[in-house]
Structures are given as C-alpha cells and as structure tokens.
C-alpha positions as CSV (number, residue, x, y, z in Angstrom):
1,M,0.0,0.0,0.0
2,L,1.3,3.4,-0.9
3,S,1.3,6.2,1.6
4,D,-0.3,9.6,0.9
5,L,3.1,11.1,0.4
6,Q,4.1,8.4,-2.1
7,I,0.9,8.9,-4.0
8,A,1.4,12.7,-4.1
9,T,5.0,12.2,-5.3
10,L,3.8,9.8,-8.0
11,E,1.1,12.2,-9.2
12,G,3.4,15.2,-9.0
13,E,6.6,13.8,-10.4
14,G,5.3,11.0,-12.6
15,Y,7.5,8.3,-10.9
16,L,8.1,6.8,-7.6
17,I,11.3,5.3,-6.1
18,I,10.7,2.4,-3.8
19,D,13.9,1.3,-2.1
20,N,14.7,-2.4,-1.9
21,L,11.8,-3.4,-4.1
22,F,13.9,-6.0,-5.8
23,S,16.9,-8.0,-4.4
24,A,20.2,-8.2,-6.2
25,D,19.3,-11.7,-7.2
26,D,16.0,-10.5,-8.8
27,L,17.9,-7.9,-10.8
28,W,20.8,-10.2,-12.0
29,P,19.1,-11.4,-15.2
30,V,18.2,-7.8,-16.1
31,K,21.8,-6.6,-15.5
32,E,23.1,-9.6,-17.6
33,E,20.9,-8.8,-20.5
34,F,21.8,-5.1,-20.3
35,N,25.5,-6.0,-20.4
36,L,25.0,-8.2,-23.4
37,L,23.2,-5.4,-25.2
38,V,25.9,-2.9,-24.4
39,E,28.6,-5.3,-25.6
40,Y,26.6,-6.0,-28.8
41,Q,26.4,-2.2,-29.5
42,A,30.1,-1.7,-28.7
43,Q,31.0,-4.4,-31.2
44,A,29.0,-2.6,-33.9
45,L,31.0,0.6,-33.5
C-alpha cells in the first residue's frame, strides 16, 4: 500500500522510487541482459 506522500509524489513527479523493491538476485538477469546489449552495441562501432 502506498502512503499519501508516495501517491502525491507519483502524481506530481510521474514516478516513484521504492527502495529495496527488488533484491540483487532478482535484478541479476536484467543486468546480464543489459551487459549483453551494451557489448553488442560496442562491437557494432
């Protein structure tokens, strides 16, 4: 559940930062995929 302050921030800024929403293990596949994409783009230069 979002607090009133979080809702106001989301409505005012258009985004919301939620600390510790995902663990490092949760984000590992995303980071790996990003690294592969960066490497692919670097090879194309």
